[in-house]
N, C-alpha and C positions, 0 to 999 in steps of 0.2 A: 806465431803464437807459441810455438814449442819452447821458445826461449823463456817464456813466463811459467813453465811447468818443469819441475825437476824432482828427483827423488833423493832422499837422504836415508842412509842406513845406520842403525845403531845395533850394537851387539852386547849381549850379556850372557854369562854362563848360567845354564840351568843345572844347579847342584843343590846339595842339602842346605846351603846358605842362601839360596835364591829368595828374593823378595820382589813381588811384582812392582813395576814402576807405576807412576800415576797415569801414564798414557796407555798402559796395557789393558786390553779388553778383559774384563774380569770373568767373562765366560770362557776364556781361553783355557784349554786343557791344563797347561802347566800352571796357570795362575790359580785355578781351582785347588790344586794340590798344595799350594803354598800359603793357604790361609787357615786360621783357626788354631786351636791348641795342639792339634796333631800334625801341624805343618811339617816339622822336621822329620818325624817318623814317616809321614806320607812320602816325602821326597826321597828319603833314604831307601825305603822299601821299593819304590818305583824304579829307582836307578839300579838297585840290585836285581830286580826282575829283568830289566833290559840287558844287563851284563850276562846274566845266566842264560837268557834266550839266545843272545849273540853267540856265546861259546858253544851252546848246544847245536847251533846250525853250522858254525865254523869249527867242525870237529877234527879236521885233518891237521896233523902235526900239533895236536892240542890234547895230549893224553890226560891231563889233569882237569881239563875243562875250565881253565882260568887264565888262558893266555891273553885274552883281549878285554879291554874296557871301553865302553862307549862314552864319549864326551859330547854334550849337547850345547849348542849356542842358540839363543833366541834372537832372531833377526827381526827388528822392528823397522818398518818402512813408512816414512812420512812423505807425503806429496806436498810440495810447495806450490801455492796458487797465487797468481797475480804478479805484478811487477815488483811488489815488495818482498817477494820470495818467502823467506823463512818466517816473516811476520804472520803468514797465513797458512802455516803448515797444518795438515790434517793427517792423523794416524790412519794410514791406508790399510796395511795388512801386517800380519805377523806370521812368520814361518820358522821352521827349525832347521838348523844345520848340524849334521852328524859328523863327528870325527872319531877315529878308532885308534886307541893306543895299544900297540903290540908290546907286551912285556918281554917277550923273548928277544926281540931285536932292538927294543927301546926306541921304536919308531912311531911317529904319529902319522896316520894315514888319513887322507882326505875322504870324507864321506859324501853324502847326498844332501842338497839343499831342497827344502820343501817340506816333505813329511807331513806334519800338522799344518793346517791352513786356517787362519783366523782373519775375518774381515768385517769391519763395521758395515760396509755397503752390502755385503752378502746378508748380514742381519737385517738390513733395511729391506732388501728385496724379498727375503723369505718370511720375515716376521711382521712386516708392515704392508708392502705392496701386494704380496700374494694373498694374504687373508682378506684384505679390503677388496681385491678384485673378485674373490670367490664368495663374498658375503651374499647370501640369498640366491645363489646360483644352484640349480639342480645338479649340474655336472661340473666337476673340477676342470679348470683350464688355466693357462698362463696368459697374461696380457701381452699385447703386441710389444716387441722389442724388449721383452723381459730379459734382464741380464746383459744387455748390449753394452751399457756404459761400464759396468764392472769388468766385463770381458775385455774391452778395449783398454781400460786402465791397466789391467794385468799384462796384456800383451805388450803395451808400451813400456811397462816396467822391465819386462824381459829384454827388450831392445835397447834399454837405456845404458848409458855409460856406467851408472852406478852398479847395475847388475853385472855387466861384463867385466868391470874392474875387480869385482869381489868373488865371482863364481865362474868356474871353467866349464861347467856343464849345465844343461837345462834342468829345471826342477822335476822332482817326482813327489806327488802328493798322494798319501795313502789314507783312505777313509773306510768306514764301515760299508758293507754291502747294504742295499736298500731293502727294508722290510716290506716294501710294496711290490717287489719283483721276485720272480722265480728263476733260479739259476740251475743250469744243467752241466753236470760234470762231463768233461771231454777226455780223450786219450792223451792229450798233450801234457807233458810233465817237464818241469824245469828243475835243475839240481838244487836251486835255492828257493825259488818261489813256489815250487811244488806243482800240484795238479791244477790245470786251468779249468775254470767254469765259464760258461757263456749264458747270455740271456737274449731273448728275442726283441725286447723293447727297452729302450733306455729310460731310466728314472729322470725325474725333474732335476736332480743333482747332476746326473750324467750330462744332460742337455745344457745345464748351466755351465759346467766345466768345459764343454765343447766350445762355448763362446769365448772361453779364455784361451783357446787354441790347444786344448788338451784332449787326447784320446784316452780311452779307458780299457783295461783288461782286468780280469778277476782271477786271482790265484789263491789256493789254500796251501800254505807251506807245510812241510813235514811236521807232524805232531800238533798241527793246529786243528781246530774243530769247525771252522767256518771260513769261507773265502773272504779276502779283503779286496777292495777296489783300489787299483793303482792308476793314477792319472799322470800322463807323461806327454812330451812333445813329439818325439820322433820314433825311437826304437827302444822300448823298455828292456828287451832282452839283450840287445847288442851294444847299447851305449854305456853300460855300467858294469863294473867288476862284481864278482861274487861278494866280496867284502862290503862294497858299497850297498848292494841290495840287502845284504843281511843287516846292515845298520838300520835301514828303513824298516824292515820287517820286525826286528827285535824291539825297536822304539815304538812303532805304531800299534803292533799287536799288544804290547804291554798296556798302552793307553786304552785300547778297546776292551781289554779284560777288566779294566777298572770302571770304564764308563758304560759299557754294554755287556755286563757279565752274562746276561740271558742268552747272548749270541756267542761271544768269544771266550767265555769261561763255562760253557755248557758241558754237561757230563756225557753227552753223546756227540758223535761226529756227523757232520753234514753228509747226506747220502748223495746218490746220483742225481736226484731232483731235490732241490733245496730252496726253501723260502725262510729267510730270517724272521724271528718272532720275538718281539720285546716282551711278550706275555708268557714266554716259556718259563716254566717253574723249576725244571731240573738243571740247576746250575750251581756253581760254587762262588762264594764271595772272596775277594782279595782282602787283605788286612789294611786296605787304604780307604780312607773316608772321602766320600764324594756326594754332593747334593745335586742330583740331576734336576729336581723340580726348580731349584733356585736358578739353575743355568737356563732353563726355558724361559723363566720370567725375565731374567736379565737380558736375554737376546732381544726381547721386544723393546726394553728400555734403550738398549744400545742402537737398535734400528732407528728409534725416534731421535737419538742423539745425532746419527748420521744425517737424517732428514733435516734437522734443525740447523746443523753447523756446516753441512757440506752440500747436500742436494739442493735445497731451496736457495741459499745465498748465491750459489754459482751455477744455477741451472742453465742459463743461456751460454755461459762460457764453456761449461762442461759438454754440452751438446755439440757445440762447434768443434771443440777439441777432440771429442770422440770421433766425429766424422773425419777430422783431419788425420787421425791415427790410422784409419783403414784405407786411406787413399795414398 
């Protein structure tokens, strides 16, 4: 059966001239910035924020704070279903690939793949399956096998020839810490990722990403105000260079400042015991326009799209394929 399933990758640069393709999820972070009358200014300001943050963290041998520039590629992954292959392609996920340009050496340095994570099936699970499961329930719960299909699809993608031919290291995905959990500061400090936080109970997102084969650690980098959640395969601190890690921090912290300013652009720093709060009022806004309410609405629409065009038509095939992936 595996011969009837394969993955195709498409790349496009994320820069001030970026326009989302027709297949791009319109709730994707970078697609949101590239729409409307302020699109070019949004993109230019976001990219400048990323570069400034990168140089602030990569301060050694960088006296003017302008040695490096971060280049971003949007990686769109399609899954081809059935014997007809590309005739039945479904847009599975979108991730970001960072590259770092060193102006001093005129060298382009490989970064990290992953960073942002966008998935139609994740929209389906969290915006369709989960609400329907918990409707009229007194206590929140997740349905049996919640996230199993998505997790197996992701793990099979990482094992595919398409991934191995394009990327030399496993992905790192960086998201916001959960507002439903409390984090406790530890004594552990990393030169790039900063101070580590821990929590006693995983969030639903943490558990969902665990089914994708990803572990999680929480770090608050130098001069940040809240911890970020880093999802990875094996060894977050040992598998990647400092510049690789800085490329992820600078990129994803910038996005979080735009999308969750109440947490990541707050005017106070997370303490020893910290719970993120989207109702926090003491924060600063960036100069970048973003419609968070629209994003929530579109997530439901895109979840329904996945249900109509992927989950229902291929339910039996996908269940067999998913089982085959884990054996």
